[in-house]
N, C-alpha and C positions, 0 to 999 in steps of 0.2 A: 447930514453929510459926514459929520465927525464919527457917527456910529458906523457908517458904511466904510469909512477909511480904516477904522479900527478892525472891522471884520476882515478887510483886505489884508491888513498887516499880519493877521493870523492865518492867512491862506496856506503858506508852506507847511505850517505845523499841522493844520487840519488835513492837508493832503497826505502828509506822512502818517498820521493816525489812521485815516481811512485806508491807506495802502497797507498798513500793517494788519488792520482788521481783516481786509480782503485776503491777504496772504495767509493769515491764521486760519480763516475759514477754508481756503483751498487746501492748505496743508493738512488740516484735520480730516477733510474728505479723502485726501490722497492716502493719509495714514490708515483710515478706516478701510479703504479699498484694498490697500496692500495687506492689511491684517486679515481681511476676509479671504483674499487670494491665498495667503499663507496658511490660514486655517483649513481651507479647502484642499490645498496640496498635502497638508499633514494628514488628512483623512482618506487619502488615496492609497489603495493597496497595490496598484499597478496600472500599466498603460500598454495598449497594443494599437499600432497604427494611429496614434493620436487619440484613440478611444480610451478614456479614463474610467476606472471602476473604483467607486468609493468602498470603504470598509463596510458600510451598511448594505450596499447592493451585493457585495461579495458574500456577506453573511446570509443574506436572503437566498442567494443561489446555493450556498452550502446547506442551509436548512432544508431547502427543497430536495436536494440530493440525499441528505440523511434520512428524511421522511420516507423517501422512495426505498432506500436500502433497508430501513427497519421493516417495512412491509414485505420487501422481496426476500429478506433473510429471516423473517419472523423473529426479530430481535427488538428488545426495548432500549438497549444502550450498547455503546461500543467502547473499546479500550482507547487510550490516548494515541497509541500507534495507528489504530484503525481510523480514528478521527483525522489524524494527520494525512493518512493516505487518501482519505476522502477529499480533504481540502486540496491536495495535489491534483486529484482527478478533476475537481471543479475548476481549478485554475487552468489545467490543460484543455478542458472543454471550452472555457471562455476564450483562450488564446486561439485555438484552432477554429472555433466558430467565427470569431472576429475576422480572422484572415480569409476564410472561405467566403464569408458574406461580402467582404470587400471585393474579392476577385469575381464572385458571381455577379455583383452589381455592375462591374466593368463589362462583363460578357453578356449581360441581360438575362442571366439565369435566375429562375425563381421556382418555388414550389407552390402551385395553386391549391385552393381549397378543393377543387375537383379532383386533383391528383391525390390529395390526402384521403378523400372519400373513397377513391378507387382502391387505394392500398388497404383501407379498413375493410371494405367490402370483400376484397380478395382474401384477407385474413391469414396470409402465409408469410408475412414479413417476420424474419427471425427475432427482431426486437420485441414484437408483440407476443411471441410464443415462449419467452423466457420468464423466470420468476419476476414479479409475483403472480403471473398467470391471470391477470385481470381479464374478465370477459372471454376466457378461452373455453370453448365448448369441449367438455370432457369426452364426448363420443367421437366427434370429428377431429379433435386435437387442432382446431383452427380457431383463430380469433373470430368471435361472433359479434358483428356490428349491431345486431338486434339487441343483444344483452346490454351493450353500451348505451344504445338509444333509450332502452327502458330505464336503465340506472339514472341517466341524466334527467329524464322526465320525473322519476321518483324523487330525485334530489331537489329539483325545482319546487315540486309540491311540498316537500318537507320544509324547505326554506321559507316558503310562503305561509305554511300552516303551523309551523312549530311542531311540538310533539315530544315523544320520548327523547330525553336529553342524551342518553347513552347511544341510542340508535343514530341520532343526529350527529353525534361526534364520530361514529364509525363512518357514516356517509361522507362527512366532511373530510376525513382522512383519505378515503378512497378517491374522492373528487380531486384532492390536491395531488395525489400520486398520479392519477390519470392525466391531469393538466401538465405535470412534469413529463410524463411519457409522450404526450402529444407534442410538446415542444422539442424533445430530443428526437422524436421520429421525423419531424419536419427538418431539423438540422441534418440528420443522417441522409435524408433523401436529397437535400441540396448538395451534400458532400458527394453522394453517388453520382449526381448529375455532372459535377465538376470532374470527378475521376473518370467518368465515361467519356467526357470530352477529351481529356488527356489521352485516354486509351486509344482513341481513334487515330492518334498520330503515330502509333506503333504498329508496324506491319511485319510480316515474315514472308518467305518464299521457299519453294522446294529445295533450292540450292543451300541456303543458310540452314534450313531445317536438317538436311542431310549432314552438314558439317557439325551441327550441334549434337546430332545423334551419334556420330562417330566419336566426338569428343567424350561422350559419356560411356560408350560401349566398346570401343577398340582398346584392347588391353595389350600392354607391352611387357615383356620380360627382359631384363637387362643384367649384364655384369657391371657392377658399379665399383669404381675405385674412389675412395674417400680419404681426403686429408682433413681431419677435424680441426677446427680452429683451436680447440682445447689442447691439441698436441703442440701448439706454439705458445710459449710462455709470454706473458705480457711484457716482461722486461727485454724481450728480444726485438720489440718494435718501439720506436720513439714517436710520441704524440706531442706536437708543438702547438703553441697558441695559434700559429698561422693555419695549421691543419684544422683546429677547432673552428676558427673564423670561416674558413672555406666551406666546411661542412654545414655550419649554421646558415650561411648564405644559400647553400644548395637546398637545404631542407627547411627553410624558414617558414613555409606554409604549414608545416607540421606543428609549429609552435605558436600558432595563432589561437587565441581564446576569445570567446564571444561574450563572456561575462567576467566581471571582476571577481577575483578570489584572494584570499588572505592566508598567510602562514602564521601559526601561533605556537607558543610553548606555554605549558600550563602545569600546575600542580593540583591534583585532585586527591582529596583525602576522604575516605569513607569512614564514618563513625560507626563502630560496632559495639555490641553489648559487652560489658566487662564481665569478669567472673562473678562478681557480686550480683550483677543483673541476671545472669543465667541461673544462678543458684536460687534467686527469688522466684523466677518463672518456674523452675523445676518444682519448687515447693507447691505452687498453685496447681501445676499439672498433676502432681501426685494426689492432691486433694480431690481433683476431678475424677481421677482413677478410682479412688476409694468410694466416692459418691455413686459412681456408675456400678461398681461392684456390689454396693450395699442395696441396690434396687431403687435408688432415687429416680424420680421422673426424668427421663432423658432430656426433654426440652428444657427443664429447669437447670439440670446439671450443666448442660451445654451453654445455656445463657449466662449462668453465674460465672463460668470460666472464661467468658468473653471470647468464645470461639469465632473464627472467621466464617465457619460454615454452620448455619443454624440447623436445628433438627426439624425435619418436615413430617416425619411419621408416615411417609409414603415410600414404599419399596421401589428400588431402581436397579437398573443393570450396572454391571461393573464399569462400563464406559462412561457412566454419568459421574463417577467419583474421580478425584485427583489420582494421578498414577501411583503415588506413594501409598495411598489408601487402598486403591483397587488391587494392588499386588499382594495385599495381606488378607483379603477377604476369604479366599478359599482355604487358607490355613487356620482360620478361626472356627471354633465351635459356637453354636448358638448360645448366647449368654456370656461368652468369654469377653474379657476386657484386656487390652494390651497394656503393658507398661509404657511410660512415656518414651517416645523415640524421636530422633531428630531427622529432618529432611534437609539436606544441604541446598538442594535446588531452589527451594523457596524460603529457606532460612526459617524453618518452623520447628516447634515441638508438637507432638501429636499423641493423642490417646483415642483409641477406637473401641467401641463395643458393638458386636454383632448381635442385634436384637432378634432378627428372624431371617430365614432364608427360605424362599418360596418359589414355586413355579407359577407364573402368571402370564397372560397373553401380552404380546408386544402391541397388538392392535385389537381394538374392540369396536364393533359396529353397534350403534345404538340409536334410539330416537327418544324424544322427550316432549313433555308438555309443561310449560311454565305456568304456574297458577298464582294469580294475585287476588286481592280483595280489598274491601274497605278497611280491613284489619287483618292481623295474622290469624286470628281465630276464624274469620270468614274464609281466608285463603285455605286454612287446614280443612274446613268443612268441604269446600269445593274439591280439594285434592283427594280427600277420602272418597267422595262421590265418584270422581273420575277413576280412581284406583279400583273401586268395587265394580264399576261398570266394565272396565277392561278385564278384570279377573273373571267376569261372567261371560267374556267373549265378544264384547263390543269392538267395533272397528277403530283402531288407533287413530288413523288419519282423519276419519270422519269426526271424532271427538275433538282432535286438534284444531280442525277448521272452525268448530263452534267457538273456539277461544281465539280465533284470528291467527292461528299458526298452521304451518304446513305439516309438522310431525314427520318430516322426511328423515330417512336414515342417514347417518353420518359416521365417520370414523374418528376415533381418538387413538393416537399412537403414543408410545412412550416418549418420543422426542419432544412432544408438545408440553410435557410437564417435568421431565426428569432433571432439567438443568435450571429450573426456576430457583431464584435465590431464597425466596420466602413463599410459604404456602399457608394461607389463612385456614382456620378450622372448617369453614364451609367447603372450600375447594378441596381440602384433604378428604373430607367425608365423601364428596362427589366423586373424586378420582378412585378412592378405595372401593366405593360401591360399584362403579363400573368394572373395575378389575376383578371383583369377586363374584358378581352375579353370573349365573349360568345363562347360556343362550336361551331366549324365550322368557326369562324371568323378569318380573316387574318389581319396582321398589318405589315407595312414596317417601320422598325426602323432605323434611322440614328444615329449611334454611333460615338464616336470621332475618332475611327480608322478604322471602317468598317460599313457595313450595314447588317442588319439581317431581313429576311422575316420570320415571325412567323405565325403559325396557331395553335390555341387551338382545340384539338379534343375531350376532355372530362374534366369534372369538378366533384369532389367528396367531400363529407363531409363538408358541409357549416358550418362555425363556426363564433362566434363573434370575431372580431379583433379590436384593438385599435391603433389609431395613437396618440402617446403621446410624448410631450416634457418634458424631465426630467432634472431638475437641482439637482444633488446629489453631495454634497461637504463634504469631511471629516472634522471633527472639529479638526483642526490642531493647534499645539502650535506655538508661534512665536519664532524667534531666541532669543529674550530677555528672554522669559520664559525658553527655553532650557538652555541658558547660566547660568541663576540663579540656575537651578536644578543641572547642571553639577558642578558648583563651590561648591555647598553645599555637593554633594556626594563625590567630590574629596577631600574636607576637611576631611570628615568622614574617607575615606580610608587612607589618609596620617597621620591622628592622631591616628589610631588604627592599629598597626602593628602586633598584635597577635590575635589569635582566641578568647582568653579570653576577650581582650579589645573590639573586634568587637561585641561580644555578650553583653557585659556589657553596651556599650554606644549606641547601636542601637536605643533604645527607645528614648534617649535624642535627637537624630537627626530626629526622626520620622520614623525610618525604622524598619523592622521586619526580624529577622534571621530565615531562613527556612532550612530544611535539606532534603537530598535525599540519599537513601542507594542503594548500588549495581548498580551504573551507569556503563554500559559497553561501550567499544569503538565502538560497532556496532550501537549505537544510533546516531541520526542525529542532536540532539540539547541538550542543557543544560537548565534545568528548563522550558522546553516547549517553548523556545524562538528561533526565527529564527536568522541566522547569528551568530552562536556561535561556529564556527569551531575552531577559535583561542583559545577560552576558553577550548574546548574539548582537544586540543593539549596540553594546559598547564596542565590540570588535569592529563593527562596520562604521563606527564613528571615530575610532581612535587613530592615532598616528604611529608610524613605525617607531618601535623602541619603548612605547608607553606600557605601563603596568596597570592592570585593572584593580578595582577595590575587591574586597573579599565577597564572594557570593555564596549564599546558602541555597542548595539546589538538590536535585534528585528527589527522593521521597523524604525530604527534610533530613537527609542523612549524609549529605556530601558537602564538603567545603572546597571552594574552587578559587584559584587566582590565575589570571591569564596575562601573558605578555604578547603584544603584537610584534612579530619579527619581520614580516615582509608583506607588501601590498603588490599584487599582480593585477594591474589595470587591464581593462578590455583592450585587446589588440595583440601585438606580438610580444611573447615573453622575451626578456632580455637574455643575452647569451649566458650570463653567469648562472642564472636560475636553471638552465638546462644543460649545464656543462657536463654532468655525469652521463646524461643521455648521449650527448655529442661524442664524448670520449669513447663510449662503447661502439658507436657506429664507425668512428675512425679506426678503432682497434680492429674491427671486422674487415675494413678496407685494407689495412696494412697486412693483416694476417692472410687475407686472400691473395695479396700480391706475392707474399712469401710462398704460399702453397702453390700458386699458379707457376711460380718460377721453378719450384721443385718438380712439377709435372710437365714442364715445357719439353717438347720433343718426344714425349711418350707416344708410342704407336699401338701398344697392346697392353693387356692387363698384367702380363708377366713383368713387363718393364715398369708399370706403375707400382706393382708390389715391391720390386727391387728398390724403388724410390721411397718406400716407407708408407705407401698408401694401404688402407684397409680395403680388401677386395671381397665382395659378397654378391650373391644373386638377389635381385629384388623383382618380385612378380606383381602382376595385376595393376600396372600403372596406367592411369587414364589421364587425359588432358584436363578433364573437368574436376578432378580431385587431387589435391596436393599429396605427394608421397611422403611418408615418414621414414627417415633414414636412421636406423638404429645406431650406427657407428657414430653419428654426429649428434644424436638426440634431438633432432629438429624436424619440423614439417617444412617441406621444400617445394613451394609452387613453381619456382623457376626451373627446377629439375624436371617436373612433370611437363612443362611447356617445351623444354629442350628435347626430351625424349620423343614427343609427338612429331617433331620436325625432322627426325632422323629415320632413314629407311632401315628395314631389317638387314642385319649383317654388318652394318656400318658402325664405325666409331664416331663419337661426338667430335665435331670439327674444332671445338675449343673447350677450354676449362670453364665449367659452369660455376658461377658465384652463388652460393646458397646462404641461408641464415646461420647454419651451424658448421659449414665446411665448404671445401672446394671439391669439384667432382669431374671425373671423366667416366664415360660409360660406353658400352657396346650393346646394341640392340640385338638380342638373340631371337626374339619372335614377336610378331604382331598378329593378333587375331581378334575377331569379333566375339564379344561375350556370348557364351552359350545361351540360347533361348531368346536372345534379343532380336526383334523384328522391327524393321523400319516402316512406320505408318506416317506418310508425309503430312496428312491432314492433322492427325493427333499431335505430331511433333511441332508443326507450325503453331497450333493452338497453345501448346505448352510454352513455346518460345515467346509468343506474344504476351501471355500472362506474366511470365518472368520479367519481360521488358517493361510491362505496364506497372508492375509492383515497384521496380527499381526507379522508373521515371516518377511515380507517385511520391516515393520517399524523397527523391532528389528535389522535386518541385516544392514539396512541403518544407523541406529544410531551407531551400533558397528563399521561399516566401517568409519563413520565420526570421531568417537573418535580416531581411529587409523591413521587417515589421516594427523595428525599434521597440522591442519588448522590454518593459521595465517591471521588475518584480520586487515589490517592497512589502511583501506579506510578513516578513520577519519582524516588522515594526509592530505588528498587531497580534500575530498568532504564534 
């Protein structure tokens, strides 16, 4: 009993301990859950209609698109700007597809497998007939579903059986590209269905068609009296705060923005090569010049000089070379070497040697048989045997089939190799052989891994080609030069901790403060500089008035510091930020009032001229196109509309308010444009198409605004 009593006395303490343990357990689980949610949110690049996309999924979509573009454009890589454009296209596709899929789901719209098959069998969908032209029949110029079916069967067999690794890789690439095309085609068909449904809501009739035809084809000639706003000085009108407020309230919808933007001021300093740096580079370029003049091997001289352009040994057309090099080729003699010259456009020093200038075909038709063996010696014996048989008149395709090949004719064009960054010795020999063989000639080539028996069957479009050794070297700064520039910029940043100080002392350090308004997070760089993602992240995380740390960016040749001056949140811009815009609009209003007062009571052009108006004849005015008034220097839609409403011979009933001036006019003539004939059916169709396009744009814009799109790509790319 005593023990039980003692346990009871510890009851409150035990309850407290157990309660704390339970709380700790629950809190730990809650913390883990919150941490997991936070990590998931930090890995999201965006959201549309509540549909989130992670950075991994977005990268997968981007990789698919880039693989497609590589095959479509026959490219191995892309520039940074091109990659950014592709990421934008992928994002736009993701957003539009998410929106259309949601709307289609509401309406019960879908693209069935049967519909997809019908489109493939028809073979005329524009998307299927554009590069990379997969499975397009070269004779019918239509998509051939039989080619696709055969490829998919072959792909499955290859996956199951394994085999040649290079061929398997090619099949895998084509398969990925096709799956991407198939997905895009399905999305496009769904979009077309949705657009078609919208289109059915737009109708026309003969009456509105005739009105639209007249708007486009009835031309008026007028006598026009103009009082340009520029003839009234700004100080002749007074703009009050009340005027600005009234105009802001009137035009408030113009100042609505749907994404947050930010204003910045910044100092960007580009580090350039010093005189000592340039002198050192010039010394190296003169050495390269001397080596090329002395007959040194071009490839070795170019490599030793660390040229940006390696020597290929393959002749190419002028268009294959940089513009600064191409412009000098025709002025050089074979064997001549230029002195070092500077190209400001790409900041380089250059030395050029013209090794040869020849006439070669732009296109070569050929066929080949690749010959392997248990060893290179075995391959050479087989190739010699094939070559001898062909020389004796054997059928090329028949022999090719014995070696499991088709031996079909194919074309090699200059564009396939002229812009290659590097060309290995085997490829160089292969290209040069094809370019120099005559039609009908055979060649047995021994490559490093196999032998190839070639026959050229046709040659077309002979052009001038140049074998050129180029030493192109950027004018780089040295480490010492960069270090000195960095230390100076770092001192400037550390000594000026406020925007006011940054602006006040910039000139003393030799810098210039620049500004940029309305920077959005969908942009890929700051101040037009590469490698500024960290700067962008800082800008959209900072508070007004804050200064950034020093950033090294560009091509590691720019130093940057940024001040955040203003945040414009999503919604209506405040009046202060659009004050200059409002002021210009109020000035136009008040200048129009003065001009209209000057023209009040005017009944003819002579009276208008006496009042100081500029009188001129204006011809070929239609309602559908705004007239440009030379005296006011402005395009005037309102004037075109007013002229259409006044009969021939009459004066305008009131002064017309334009963008650049106030106007009175008299219609001298109205007539239908010569050769224009009204076709009710054709005009109705045109009117419906225009209306459908407009409704499609408006509908998509409205859907976008309601989709709650959040773009956070700047955090990752």
